[in-house]
C-alpha positions in Angstrom: -82.0 20.5 -21.2 -81.2 17.7 -18.9 -80.9 15.1 -21.8 -78.6 17.5 -23.6 -76.5 18.1 -20.6 -76.1 14.4 -19.9 -75.1 13.8 -23.5 -72.4 16.5 -23.2 -71.0 14.9 -20.1 -70.9 11.5 -21.8 -69.3 12.7 -25.0 -66.4 14.6 -23.4 -64.5 11.5 -22.1 -65.0 9.9 -25.4 -63.4 12.9 -27.2 -60.4 12.9 -24.8 -59.9 9.1 -25.4 -60.0 9.7 -29.2 -57.4 12.4 -29.0 -55.2 10.3 -26.8 -55.4 7.5 -29.3 -54.6 9.7 -32.2 -51.6 11.1 -30.4 -50.4 7.6 -29.5 -51.1 6.3 -32.9 -48.6 8.7 -34.3 -45.6 6.9 -32.8 -44.0 3.8 -34.0 -44.1 0.9 -31.4 -40.4 1.1 -30.8 -40.0 4.8 -30.3 -39.1 6.3 -26.9 -40.8 9.4 -25.7 -38.9 12.0 -23.7 -40.9 11.0 -20.6 -39.8 7.4 -21.0 -36.1 8.4 -21.4 -36.4 10.6 -18.4 -37.8 7.7 -16.5 -34.9 5.6 -17.5 -32.4 8.2 -16.4 -34.1 8.4 -13.0 -34.0 4.6 -12.7 -30.4 4.6 -13.6 -29.4 7.4 -11.1 -31.2 5.3 -8.3 -29.4 2.2 -9.6 -25.9 4.1 -9.5 -26.6 5.3 -5.9 -27.3 1.7 -4.9 -24.2 0.6 -6.8 -22.0 3.0 -4.7 -23.3 1.3 -1.5 -22.7 -2.2 -3.0 -19.2 -1.3 -4.1 -18.4 0.0 -0.6 -19.2 -3.3 0.9 -17.5 -5.4 -1.8 -20.7 -6.7 -3.6 -19.2 -6.3 -7.0 -21.0 -9.0 -8.9 -24.3 -7.8 -7.6 -23.3 -4.3 -8.7 -22.6 -5.6 -12.2 -25.9 -7.5 -12.4 -27.9 -4.5 -11.3 -26.4 -2.3 -14.0 -26.6 -4.7 -16.9 -30.2 -3.7 -17.7 -29.1 -0.1 -18.4 -26.3 -1.2 -20.9 -28.1 0.5 -23.9 -28.1 3.9 -22.3 -25.4 6.4 -23.5 -24.5 7.6 -19.9 -20.8 7.9 -19.0 -21.6 7.5 -15.4 -22.7 3.9 -16.1 -19.4 2.9 -17.8 -17.2 4.7 -15.3 -19.0 2.8 -12.5 -18.5 -0.5 -14.4 -14.8 0.3 -14.8 -14.6 0.9 -11.0 -16.1 -2.6 -10.5 -13.4 -4.0 -12.9 -10.6 -2.3 -11.0 -12.0 -3.5 -7.7 -12.0 -7.0 -8.9 -8.4 -6.7 -10.1 -9.2 -6.9 -13.8 -7.2 -3.8 -14.9 -7.2 -4.9 -18.6 -11.0 -5.0 -18.8 -11.2 -1.6 -17.0 -8.7 0.1 -19.4 -10.5 -1.4 -22.4 -13.9 -0.2 -21.1 -12.4 3.4 -20.4 -10.7 3.7 -23.8 -13.8 2.7 -25.6 -15.8 5.5 -23.7 -17.4 8.4 -25.5 -15.2 11.5 -26.1 -17.3 13.5 -23.6 -16.0 11.5 -20.7 -12.4 12.2 -21.7 -12.5 15.5 -20.0 -13.7 14.3 -16.6 -11.2 13.9 -13.7 -12.8 10.6 -12.6 -12.2 9.2 -16.1 -8.4 10.1 -15.9 -8.2 8.9 -12.3 -9.6 5.5 -13.1 -7.5 5.2 -16.1 -4.4 6.0 -13.9 -5.6 3.2 -11.4 -5.8 0.7 -14.1 -2.5 1.6 -15.6 -0.8 1.5 -12.2 -2.3 -1.9 -11.6 -0.7 -3.1 -14.8 2.7 -1.7 -13.8 2.6 1.0 -16.5 3.9 3.7 -14.2 4.8 6.5 -16.6 1.4 6.3 -18.2 -0.3 6.2 -14.9 1.5 9.3 -13.8 0.4 11.1 -17.0 -3.3 10.0 -16.5 -3.1 11.3 -12.8 -1.7 14.5 -14.1 -4.6 15.0 -16.4 -7.0 14.3 -13.7 -5.2 16.7 -11.3 -5.1 19.4 -14.0 -8.9 19.1 -14.3 -9.6 19.1 -10.6 -6.6 19.8 -8.3 -6.9 17.7 -5.2 -4.4 16.3 -2.6 -5.2 12.7 -3.4 -4.7 13.2 -7.1 -1.4 14.9 -6.5 -0.3 12.0 -4.3 -1.3 9.5 -6.8 0.8 11.1 -9.5 3.8 11.7 -7.2 3.7 8.0 -6.3 3.4 6.9 -9.8 6.4 9.2 -10.8 8.4 7.7 -7.9 7.6 4.1 -9.0 8.8 4.8 -12.5 12.0 6.0 -11.1 11.4 9.8 -11.8 12.4 10.9 -8.3 13.7 14.3 -9.2 10.6 15.0 -11.3 8.4 14.0 -8.4 10.2 16.2 -5.8 10.1 19.2 -8.2 6.3 18.7 -8.7 5.7 18.3 -5.0 7.7 21.6 -4.3 5.6 23.5 -6.9 2.2 22.1 -5.8 2.3 21.4 -2.1 1.4 25.1 -1.2 -2.1 24.4 -2.4 -2.7 22.0 0.3 -1.2 23.3 3.6 -1.3 21.1 6.6 -1.7 17.9 4.7 0.1 15.3 6.7 -0.2 12.7 3.8 1.8 15.0 1.6 4.5 15.4 4.2 4.8 11.6 4.6 5.1 11.3 0.8 7.7 14.1 0.8 9.7 12.0 3.4 9.5 9.0 1.2 10.9 10.9 -1.8 13.7 12.4 0.4 14.5 8.9 1.6 14.6 7.6 -1.9 17.0 10.5 -2.8 19.2 9.5 0.2 18.4 12.5 2.2 17.4 11.1 5.6 17.6 14.4 7.5 15.1 16.0 5.1 12.8 13.0 5.4 12.9 13.3 9.2 12.0 16.9 9.1 8.9 16.2 7.0 7.8 13.4 9.4 8.3 15.5 12.5 6.0 18.1 10.8 3.4 15.4 10.0 3.5 14.2 13.5 2.6 17.5 14.8 -0.5 17.6 12.5 -1.5 14.0 13.4 0.1 13.0 16.7 -2.0 9.9 17.0 -1.1 8.4 13.7 0.5 5.0 14.2 1.7 5.0 10.6 3.5 8.3 11.0 5.1 7.2 14.4 6.5 4.1 12.8 7.8 6.1 9.8 9.5 8.4 12.3 11.1 5.6 14.1 12.5 4.2 10.8 13.7 7.8 9.8 15.6 8.2 13.1 17.1 4.8 12.5 18.1 5.7 9.0 19.6 9.0 10.2 21.7 7.0 12.8 20.0 8.8 15.6 19.6 5.5 17.5 18.8 7.0 20.9 15.6 8.8 19.6 14.8 5.8 17.4 14.9 3.4 20.3 12.4 5.5 22.2 10.0 5.4 19.3 10.4 1.7 18.8 9.8 1.0 22.5 6.6 3.2 22.4 5.5 1.2 19.3 6.0 -2.1 21.1 3.8 -0.9 23.9 1.1 0.4 21.5 1.1 -2.8 19.2 -2.4 -3.9 18.3 -1.6 -7.7 18.1 1.1 -10.4 18.6 2.5 -10.2 15.1 2.9 -6.4 15.2 4.4 -6.6 18.6 6.9 -9.1 17.5 7.9 -7.0 14.5 8.3 -3.8 16.6 10.3 -5.7 19.2 12.6 -6.9 16.4 13.2 -3.3 15.2 13.8 -2.2 18.9 16.4 -5.0 19.5 18.2 -4.1 16.3 18.2 -0.4 17.1 19.5 -1.2 20.6 22.4 -3.1 19.1 23.2 -0.2 16.7 23.2 2.1 19.7 25.6 -0.1 21.5 23.2 -0.9 24.3 24.1 -4.6 24.2 22.6 -5.8 27.4 19.2 -4.1 26.7 19.2 -5.7 23.2 19.8 -9.2 24.8 16.8 -8.7 27.1 14.6 -8.0 24.2 15.9 -10.8 22.1 15.3 -13.1 25.0 11.7 -12.1 25.2 11.4 -12.7 21.4 12.8 -16.1 21.7 10.6 -17.0 24.5 7.5 -15.7 22.8 8.3 -17.7 19.5 11.1 -20.2 19.9 10.9 -20.9 16.1 11.7 -17.2 15.3 15.2 -17.7 13.5 15.8 -14.0 13.1 15.4 -13.7 17.1 17.7 -16.6 17.7 20.4 -15.0 15.4 19.9 -11.8 17.1 20.3 -13.2 20.5 23.5 -15.1 19.5 24.9 -11.9 18.0 24.0 -9.8 21.0 25.3 -12.4 23.5 28.6 -12.7 21.6 29.0 -8.9 21.6 28.4 -9.0 25.3 31.2 -11.5 25.8 28.9 -14.3 26.6 29.7 -17.1 24.0 28.1 -19.8 26.2 24.7 -18.2 25.5 25.4 -17.2 22.0 26.5 -20.7 20.8 23.3 -22.7 21.6 21.1 -20.0 19.7 23.3 -20.0 16.7 23.5 -23.9 16.6 19.7 -24.1 16.9 19.4 -22.2 13.7 22.1 -24.1 11.9 20.3 -27.4 12.9 17.2 -26.1 11.0 19.0 -24.4 8.1 22.6 -25.6 7.6 23.2 -23.0 5.0 22.5 -20.0 7.3 25.8 -18.1 7.0 25.2 -15.6 9.9 24.5 -18.4 12.3 27.6 -20.3 11.1 29.9 -17.2 11.5 28.6 -16.6 15.0 28.9 -20.2 16.0 32.5 -20.3 14.6 33.4 -17.2 16.6 31.9 -18.7 19.8 34.0 -21.8 19.4 37.1 -19.6 18.9 36.2 -17.7 22.1 35.7 -20.9 24.0 39.2 -22.0 23.0 37.9 -24.6 20.5 39.5 -23.3 17.3 39.4 -26.7 15.5 35.6 -26.7 15.8 35.5 -23.2 14.4 37.7 -24.2 11.5 35.6 -27.3 10.9 32.4 -25.2 10.7 33.8 -22.7 8.3 35.3 -25.4 6.1 31.8 -26.9 5.7 30.2 -23.5 4.9 28.4 -23.6 1.5 30.3 -21.0 -0.7 27.1 -19.9 -2.6 25.6 -18.5 0.7 28.8 -16.6 1.7 28.2 -13.8 -0.8 30.7 -11.4 0.8 33.2 -14.1 1.5 33.3 -13.4 5.3 33.5 -17.1 6.2 36.3 -17.8 3.7 38.3 -14.8 5.1 37.9 -15.8 8.6 38.8 -19.4 7.8 42.0 -18.3 6.0 42.9 -16.0 8.9 42.5 -18.8 11.5 44.5 -21.2 9.3 47.3 -18.8 9.3 47.2 -18.3 13.0 47.1 -22.2 13.6 50.1 -22.7 11.3 
């Protein structure tokens, strides 16, 4: 009995091995079992998750190399991810070719249409981009897809269509400051500054700490010729600037707005700060010259204007201001000399020529 039992225990594993060999022998060497295919899909899913992390930190070449080993798999996620890499690298043609060669199953996904819209936008094909974004939005209504379509419509010159679309769809996304900012841009493009201002005021209530919205508000107040309110915003933006370049830019806008508001002395003070901060800032020198002349101070205006002319002889604004300064200082011959030497190509509006003709008549 013991011998027979031992024999049974020994033959059972052998039988199992023979069965396994027979089963495996029924397959050709190149065939893929469902288990093997499932393993490939598992590996691909993990690789795609890693690819998302690499794309987020700009490791595009590593992403491409890590996905090459899965090139034979018929998985639309793989090709859409590779198209994203093409787009991130600025190769919009390659991205578009990859997407248009995609299997028909992917044609119904919002991500496919969105990526196609981005590629077309990168190539400057705005109407087609708007159409692609529209298909993505129809499949999956989302604020960012609506914004993308609206911007593509605006860039293709279809402002009325964009405004009509926004009026129809914005109710789906109440309280979206980004949509209000875009609406303001569309109103501005349609020469409706008051409507743009209203949209931005609403956006500022939703996101009071947004620097971008506050800057847009300052620009909207300026466009609407509400200079007092605009100056307050520009002054606040100067104080809140993150760096020297941003502060310089905001100070320029503040000074210009102060001039438009007729607050000449305040504008002169801001321009003086700009010139002291960056003596090579030509726009600041011209601004100081214009503000000083407007304040009745040609002795301060003239050196600023002449400094610009010494660097750029063809600067028509500096030449006009310098000529007006000489005239104010009772040196009309110097003014006429300056205007007579003015390059006509730079005097696009003919101001220098008209002023010269006027002074010549007065002199005669």
